[in-house]
Structure formats: structure tokens, C-alpha cells
C-alpha positions in Angstrom: 0.0 0.1 -0.1 2.8 2.6 0.9 4.8 1.6 -2.2 1.6 2.3 -4.6 1.2 5.5 -2.6 4.9 6.5 -3.1 4.7 5.5 -6.8 1.6 7.7 -7.3 3.2 10.6 -5.6 6.2 10.2 -7.7 4.4 10.2 -10.8 2.6 13.3 -9.9 5.7 15.0 -8.9 7.3 13.9 -12.1 4.3 15.1 -14.2 4.3 18.4 -12.4 7.9 18.8 -13.0 7.6 17.9 -16.9 4.5 20.1 -17.1 6.3 23.1 -15.5 9.3 22.6 -17.5 7.2 22.6 -20.8 5.3 25.6 -19.6 8.8 27.3 -18.9 10.1 26.4 -22.4 6.8 27.5 -23.9 6.9 30.8 -22.0 10.6 31.4 -23.2 9.6 30.8 -26.7 6.8 33.4 -26.3 9.5 35.7 -25.1 11.7 35.2 -28.0 8.9 35.1 -30.7 8.0 38.4 -32.6 4.4 39.3 -32.0 2.1 38.7 -34.9 2.3 42.0 -36.7 2.5 42.1 -40.6 2.5 45.7 -40.9 2.7 49.0 -39.2 -0.7 50.0 -37.6 -2.0 52.1 -34.8 -3.1 50.4 -31.8 -5.5 52.1 -29.2 -5.2 51.7 -25.2 -8.5 53.4 -24.0 -8.4 55.3 -20.8 -9.2 53.3 -17.7 -8.6 50.0 -19.5 -7.6 47.0 -17.2 -4.6 44.9 -18.1 -6.8 42.0 -18.7 -9.0 43.9 -20.9 -5.9 45.1 -23.0 -4.6 41.6 -23.0 -8.1 40.6 -24.5 -8.0 43.1 -27.0 -4.5 42.1 -28.1 -5.6 38.5 -28.7 -8.7 39.7 -30.5 -6.6 41.6 -32.7 -4.5 38.4 -33.2 -1.3 40.1 -31.9 -0.7 37.6 -29.2 -2.1 34.1 -28.8 -4.7 33.3 -26.3 -2.7 32.6 -23.3 -1.6 34.6 -20.2 2.0 34.9 -20.8 1.7 38.6 -21.3 -0.2 39.0 -18.1 2.8 37.0 -16.4 5.2 39.1 -17.9 3.5 42.4 -17.1 2.7 41.4 -13.4 6.4 40.1 -12.7 8.0 43.1 -14.2 5.5 45.3 -12.5 4.5 47.1 -15.6 0.9 46.1 -15.5 -0.3 49.2 -13.7 1.9 51.5 -15.4 0.1 51.2 -19.1 -0.6 54.7 -20.3 -3.6 55.2 -22.5 -3.4 56.4 -26.1 -2.8 55.5 -29.4 0.7 53.6 -30.3 2.2 52.7 -33.5 3.0 49.0 -33.3 5.6 47.5 -36.1 6.5 44.1 -37.4 9.4 42.3 -35.6 8.7 43.6 -31.9 8.9 41.3 -29.1 6.6 40.9 -26.1 9.1 43.0 -23.9 9.0 45.7 -26.6 5.3 45.7 -26.5 5.2 46.4 -22.8 7.8 48.9 -23.1 5.9 50.9 -25.7 2.8 50.9 -23.6 4.6 51.9 -20.5 6.6 54.7 -22.6 3.5 56.9 -23.1 5.1 57.7 -26.6 1.7 58.0 -28.2 1.1 58.8 -31.9 1.4 62.3 -32.6 -0.7 64.4 -35.3 0.1 67.8 -36.4 -1.9 71.0 -37.0 -0.2 74.2 -38.5 -1.4 77.8 -37.4 -0.5 80.0 -40.5 1.4 83.2 -40.1 -1.2 86.0 -41.3 -4.5 84.1 -40.4 -7.1 86.0 -38.7 -8.6 84.5 -35.6 -11.8 83.4 -37.4 -9.6 81.5 -39.7 -7.8 79.8 -37.0 -10.9 78.9 -35.3 -12.4 77.4 -38.3 -9.5 75.1 -39.0 -9.7 73.9 -35.4 -13.4 73.4 -35.6 -12.9 71.2 -38.9 -10.0 69.0 -37.1 -11.5 65.7 -36.0 -8.5 64.8 -34.2 -8.9 67.6 -31.6 -11.7 67.2 -28.9 -14.3 70.2 -28.9 -14.6 71.3 -25.3 -15.2 74.9 -25.9 -18.9 76.1 -25.7 -18.7 78.3 -28.9 -16.1 79.0 -31.4 -16.9 82.8 -31.5 -13.9 85.0 -31.5 -15.4 87.6 -29.2 -15.8 85.0 -26.4 -12.6 83.0 -27.1 -10.5 84.5 -24.3 -13.2 84.2 -21.7 -13.3 80.6 -22.9 -9.8 80.0 -22.4 -9.6 82.0 -19.0 -7.5 84.9 -20.1 -8.3 88.6 -19.4 -7.4 90.1 -22.7 -10.6 91.5 -24.5 -9.5 90.9 -27.9 -8.3 87.5 -29.1 -6.8 88.6 -32.6 -3.2 88.0 -32.8 -2.6 86.4 -29.5 -1.7 83.0 -30.5 1.6 81.9 -32.2 1.5 80.4 -35.9 3.5 77.0 -36.0 3.2 73.5 -36.7 2.1 71.9 -33.2 2.2 68.2 -32.8 -0.2 66.4 -30.4 -2.0 63.2 -29.5 -5.5 62.4 -30.8 -8.0 63.7 -28.3 -6.3 66.9 -27.3 -8.9 69.5 -26.2 -9.3 72.6 -28.3 -8.7 74.6 -25.1 -5.3 72.9 -24.2 -4.2 73.4 -27.8 -5.2 77.0 -27.9 -3.7 77.7 -24.4 -0.4 76.1 -25.7 -0.3 78.5 -28.5 -1.1 81.5 -26.6 1.7 80.6 -23.9 4.0 80.3 -26.7 3.4 83.7 -28.1 3.9 85.2 -24.7 7.3 83.6 -24.2 8.6 84.5 -27.9 7.0 88.1 -27.5 8.9 88.7 -24.1 12.1 87.1 -25.5 12.2 89.5 -28.5 10.9 92.4 -26.3 14.1 92.1 -24.0 16.4 92.5 -27.0 14.5 95.4 -28.7 16.3 98.3 -30.1 16.3 101.6 -28.1 14.0 104.6 -28.7 11.3 102.7 -30.4 7.6 104.3 -30.2 6.0 101.4 -28.3 4.7 101.6 -24.7 4.4 97.8 -24.3 5.1 94.5 -26.0 1.6 94.4 -27.2 2.0 97.7 -29.3 5.1 95.9 -30.7 2.7 93.1 -31.3 0.2 95.1 -33.2 3.0 96.7 -35.4 4.2 93.1 -36.1 1.0 92.0 -37.4 0.9 94.9 -39.8 4.3 93.9 -41.2 3.4 90.3 -41.3 0.4 91.3 -43.8 2.3 93.9 -45.8 5.4 91.7 -46.3 5.9 89.7 -49.4 9.5 89.3 -49.2 11.2 88.3 -45.9 14.0 90.4 -46.7 12.0 93.6 -46.7 10.5 92.9 -43.2 12.8 95.3 -41.3 12.6 97.9 -44.1 9.0 98.1 -43.9 9.2 98.0 -40.3 11.4 101.2 -40.5 9.0 103.0 -42.4 6.1 102.7 -40.2 8.3 103.5 -37.1 9.5 106.5 -38.8 6.0 107.5 -39.6 4.8 106.8 -35.8 7.7 109.1 -34.7 6.6 112.0 -37.3 3.0 111.5 -36.1 2.1 110.5 -39.4 -0.8 108.3 -40.4 0.3 104.7 -41.2 -1.7 104.6 -44.1 -1.5 100.6 -44.5 -3.9 98.7 -46.7 -4.1 95.5 -44.4 -5.8 97.6 -41.6 -8.3 98.8 -44.0 -9.1 95.3 -45.3 -9.2 94.1 -41.5 -11.8 96.8 -41.0 -13.8 96.0 -43.8 -13.9 92.3 -42.7 -16.3 90.0 -44.7 -17.1 92.8 -47.0 -13.7 92.9 -48.6 -13.8 91.3 -52.1 -10.2 91.5 -53.1 -10.1 95.3 -54.0 -10.1 98.6 -52.0 -11.7 101.3 -53.4 -11.3 105.2 -52.6 -14.3 105.3 -50.4 -13.1 102.3 -48.4 -10.1 104.5 -47.2 -12.7 106.6 -45.3 -14.3 103.7 -43.6 -14.9 105.0 -39.7 -13.2 102.3 -37.8 -10.3 102.5 -35.4 -8.4 99.9 -37.7 -8.4 102.3 -40.5 -5.1 103.8 -40.3 -5.9 106.1 -43.2 -8.3 107.9 -41.0 -6.7 107.7 -37.7 -3.2 108.1 -36.4 -1.2 105.8 -34.5 -1.6 101.9 -34.2 -5.0 100.1 -34.5 -6.4 98.7 -31.2 -5.1 95.3 -31.6 -3.1 93.1 -33.9 -4.7 92.0 -37.2 -3.4 88.6 -37.6 -1.3 86.0 -36.3 2.4 86.9 -36.1 5.6 84.9 -36.6 8.7 85.6 -34.7 10.4 87.1 -37.7 7.8 89.8 -38.0 8.3 90.4 -34.2 11.8 90.7 -34.7 11.5 93.4 -37.5 9.2 95.5 -35.6 11.8 95.5 -32.7 14.7 95.9 -34.9 13.4 98.4 -37.7 15.9 99.3 -40.5 17.5 102.7 -40.4 16.4 105.0 -43.2 14.7 107.9 -44.7 12.0 106.3 -46.4 8.3 107.1 -45.5 6.6 105.6 -48.2 6.4 102.1 -50.2 4.3 100.6 -52.9 4.1 97.2 -54.2 5.8 96.3 -57.3 3.7 93.4 -58.5 6.3 90.6 -57.8 6.2 90.7 -54.1 8.7 93.3 -53.5 8.1 96.9 -52.9 9.5 100.5 -54.1 10.5 102.5 -51.1 10.4 106.5 -51.2 11.6 109.2 -49.3 9.2 111.9 -50.4 5.6 112.0 -51.5 6.4 113.2 -55.0 8.7 110.1 -55.3 6.1 107.9 -53.9 3.2 109.1 -56.3 5.7 108.6 -59.4 6.3 105.0 -58.2 2.3 104.5 -57.9 1.7 105.6 -61.3 4.8 103.3 -62.4 3.9 100.0 -60.3 0.3 100.5 -59.6 -1.4 102.3 -62.6 1.0 100.7 -65.1 1.9 104.1 -66.7 5.5 104.8 -67.6 8.5 102.2 -67.2 
């Protein structure tokens, strides 16, 4: 009786050792075998997903076989609770260890959206509204309410966001995106303001930003930014009206059809620099660093006027008589 019991116990132990050994070898094979991924694709880990749910989803996608080896690896390496939600790019040739490291890294797929220099606020908001990757959390996309929506004190939103290409994960909120752009502008504007030339006609960085927005809209060639800035700064210093078309176009709003008529120059708006001296009350567009830099480092010279030559460049004049001749030559197409 004792011998039979001993034999049975021995067989059970032997079976356990063999089974354990086979399981161990199978587990090692799992660790050393690339996952079943044939091409690059995006895998989403939802917020609040448990590791068991994640394991099940990986099985459903046929990325791993229906076993618990990934759970074992995650639990013993203490990574099961460190998985971060988001979209991850999975590529052929990765191993189970790689997969866990990817999910723990939080290096989610990044998308991009570009805010364009010279855009007005309504153009920026429309681009954001149409972007399906951005989560809409603002109550409205009305420019007049934008700064209240974002929790900022400025009454006018125009020009307070930095134009650039921004990278973000899917699901980033419109509020977070715009705050990031707003804060970026504040940093860049302050950096440029600290390096400004002396004796400029601006009371504060905001006035420099207003000037930069005019330069942004007036400039066709990057090389002319500081030259145009010089003209406008000299006009301000001489108490002359800026008389710049982009401010009239801004004042006209949606009524602008591509042409400025003589009567448009008399529109009663604080943005109409043909009618009112000084800077308009706010920027008229999004402004890049180069335009800000030009506003704060205007080129020395004597020119007080300029006219577009039709090729993106401008002709600069020191006197009104010279300017009028240039207008005839380049705008009215009379003379050569």
C-alpha cells in the first residue's frame, strides 16, 4: 500500500516537473518570438482599460495567442499598472518585452496642425473646428468669447496665438491646444522684447505685436520685413498716419472682395489707419517671430512710403512726390 502511494506521488511530482518544464520552455519561446504584426498600424489603449482588457484586445487583434504569458510578464516586471492610454504605433518584428515598453513609455502617436502666419482669428478657429482629431470642449467658436473660454483677461483675441506647426496626441482638447499656442506667443514676445532696439515708439510688448501684425500682412519678401518696419516706425515718430492697406482690409471684414476702393479708405473704424493716427487697437493677424523681430529692430533709413511692385517686392520712397511717381509706374502701369 505504501509502495503504491509512493509511486503515485512520484508520478504526480514527475508530471508536475515535466509540465512546469514544458510551460517554462513555452513561456521562453513566447518571449523570444516576434508578435504577430505584419505591417505598421495604430493600436489604441483606452483610458481606464485594465490589463486584462488590454490582453483580451491584443488577442482579438491576433497580436498575441490566447494565453496569459503577457499577463505573467507584465505582473512580474511590475508594468501592468504602468500602462498609459493613447494611440501607439506597432511595427513588425517587436517582441513581448518591446510591446510592454511601448505601452509604458507613453510615446503615443502624434498628429500635427499648422497655424499659419497672417491668419485672422476666425480662420484659426475654423481650422480647429474642422479638425476631427481635436476634442471640442469650448462652448462656442465665437472670436468675441474666445479669451473668456480660455480663462484669459485680454478683451480681444486677435493675434494672441503663435503660428507654428503643433504636434499633439489624438483627443487633445481645443482649450489645451489654444492655451499652448497662447503661452508660446507670450514667451517669444517677451524674449524678443528684451532684445529690442532703443527709442522705439511702443509703450509695451502688445503695441510691438500690433506693429508686427501689420508687417506680417504687408510683407511679401522676408528680406523686406525690417525695411517696412523702418517706414512705419518713422511715420509713428513723425506723427504721420500709417496708411497701410491691411488695416483697412481688416476693418472691412467679410465685405472685402479683393479690391480696396477710394471710399473704403474713409471707413470709420479705429483699424482704418488712413483715417486715424497711431496703431490700431489690436493686432490684425497671427504673427511669426520674424515679424516681431522686425518690429523691434526696424531698419534705419529715410523712406516714409512704399508701394507694391507686383512681384512681391516694394519700391521705397523718401518723399511723397517720389512715391506718387512709383504708384503711377507700379500700380497704374503708366510709364516704365
